C-alpha positions as CSV (number, residue, x, y, z in Angstrom):
1,M,0.0,0.0,0.0
2,S,1.4,3.4,-0.9
3,V,1.8,6.3,1.5
4,S,-1.0,8.3,-0.2
5,A,-3.4,5.4,0.0
6,A,-2.7,4.9,3.7
7,G,-3.3,8.7,4.3
8,T,-6.5,8.5,2.3
9,E,-7.7,5.5,4.2
10,A,-6.9,7.2,7.5
11,S,-8.8,10.3,6.4
12,E,-11.8,8.3,5.3
13,L,-11.7,6.4,8.6
14,S,-11.6,9.6,10.5
15,R,-14.6,11.0,8.7
16,A,-16.5,7.7,8.9
17,T,-16.1,7.5,12.7
18,N,-16.7,11.2,13.1
19,V,-13.4,11.5,15.0
20,T,-11.6,14.8,14.6
21,E,-8.0,15.5,15.6
22,P,-7.7,18.2,18.2
23,K,-6.6,21.5,16.8
24,K,-3.2,22.7,17.8
25,L,-3.2,25.8,19.9
26,P,-1.5,28.9,18.5
27,A,2.0,29.5,19.8
28,V,0.9,32.6,21.9
29,A,-1.8,30.4,23.6
30,R,0.7,27.7,24.4
31,F,3.1,30.3,25.8
32,F,0.3,31.7,27.9
33,R,-0.6,28.3,29.3
34,V,3.0,27.6,30.3
35,V,3.4,31.0,32.0
36,A,0.0,30.6,33.8
37,F,1.1,27.2,35.1
38,A,4.5,28.5,36.2
39,E,2.9,31.5,38.0
40,A,0.7,29.1,40.0
41,L,3.6,26.8,40.7
42,S,5.7,29.8,41.9
43,W,2.8,30.8,44.2
44,L,2.9,27.4,45.7
45,A,6.6,27.6,46.3
46,L,6.3,31.0,47.9
47,L,3.4,29.9,50.1
48,V,5.6,26.9,51.3
49,G,8.4,29.4,51.9
50,M,6.1,31.6,53.9
51,F,4.9,28.7,56.0
52,F,8.5,27.9,57.0
53,K,9.3,31.6,57.6
54,Y,6.3,32.3,59.9
55,G,5.8,28.7,61.1
56,P,7.8,26.5,63.4
57,T,11.3,27.0,62.0
58,G,11.3,30.8,61.5
59,N,13.7,30.3,58.6
60,P,13.2,33.0,55.8
61,I,15.3,31.3,53.2
62,G,12.3,30.0,51.3
63,V,10.8,33.5,50.9
64,E,14.2,34.9,50.0
65,I,14.6,32.4,47.2
66,F,11.0,32.1,45.9
67,G,9.9,35.7,46.4
68,P,12.0,37.1,43.5
69,I,11.2,34.0,41.4
70,H,7.5,34.5,41.9
71,G,7.8,38.2,41.2
72,G,9.6,37.6,37.9
73,I,7.0,35.0,36.8
74,F,4.2,37.3,37.9
75,V,5.6,40.1,35.6
76,L,6.0,37.5,32.8
77,Y,2.3,36.5,33.3
78,L,1.2,40.1,33.0
79,L,3.2,40.5,29.8
80,A,1.8,37.2,28.5
81,V,-1.7,38.5,29.0
82,L,-0.9,41.7,27.1
83,I,0.7,39.7,24.3
84,C,-2.4,37.5,24.0
85,I,-4.9,40.4,23.6
86,R,-4.5,40.9,19.8
87,P,-3.7,37.5,18.3
88,L,-6.4,35.8,20.4
89,R,-8.8,38.7,20.0
90,W,-9.6,39.0,23.7
91,G,-12.1,41.6,24.6
92,F,-12.0,44.0,27.5
93,W,-13.5,41.8,30.1
94,T,-11.5,38.7,29.2
95,T,-8.4,40.8,29.5
96,V,-9.5,42.3,32.9
97,L,-10.3,38.8,34.2
98,A,-6.9,37.5,33.1
99,L,-5.2,40.4,34.9
100,I,-7.3,40.0,38.0
101,A,-6.5,36.2,38.0
102,S,-2.8,37.1,38.6
103,V,-3.5,38.3,42.1
104,P,-5.1,35.5,44.2
105,P,-3.0,32.3,44.5
106,F,-3.8,29.7,41.7
107,F,-6.3,31.8,39.9
108,T,-4.1,31.8,36.8
109,L,-4.9,28.1,36.5
110,L,-8.6,28.7,36.9
111,F,-8.5,31.4,34.3
112,E,-6.5,29.2,31.9
113,I,-9.0,26.3,32.3
114,W,-12.0,28.7,31.8
115,A,-10.3,30.4,28.8
116,S,-9.5,27.0,27.3
117,R,-13.0,25.6,27.7
118,T,-14.7,28.7,26.3
119,G,-12.4,28.9,23.2
120,R,-10.5,32.0,24.2
121,L,-7.2,30.2,23.8
122,A,-8.1,28.8,20.3
123,S,-7.3,30.5,17.0
124,P,-9.9,33.0,16.2
125,V,-11.9,32.3,13.1
126,A,-11.1,34.7,10.3
127,P,-14.1,36.5,8.8
128,P,-15.0,35.2,5.4
129,V,-13.5,37.0,2.4
130,T,-16.1,38.2,0.0
131,P,-15.3,38.1,-3.7
132,G,-14.2,41.4,-5.2
133,T,-12.6,42.8,-2.1
134,E,-8.9,42.9,-1.3
135,Q,-7.8,40.8,1.6
136,G,-6.6,43.1,4.3
137,G,-7.6,46.4,2.6
138,S,-10.5,48.4,1.6
139,S,-12.4,47.7,-1.7
140,S,-12.6,51.3,-2.7
141,G,-9.5,51.0,-4.9
142,K,-8.0,54.1,-3.3
143,D,-4.6,54.1,-1.6
144,S,-4.8,54.9,2.0
145,A,-1.6,56.9,2.2
């Protein structure tokens, strides 16, 4: 059996069983997911460090190590949110929720789960191109210079 025949059979099998392959997330969405997870993980490390600082041992080394790490990842998360606005076409309220999620511990994970389930991390669907119009420009024929 040739390679193209095998590919055709797999395609037909996929259609026949109504199984679709999951769409790959855009690079910016994958970056956001990684940073959101890292931010939550750094929160956990900082909370453990705070337990040992204010708890039985009184040793501040955990906070001294994980405080700056969490601070850096926190700033990276805020930048990731700002980077996602345009390519993922986030509206005002989605952006506000993403920014608010950076404050309470582990809310970046909750936001990421919500955004993933509601399609806010998927590639936005491009509007259909109508015949006779230029893609990316106006159909008036005038230069916009």
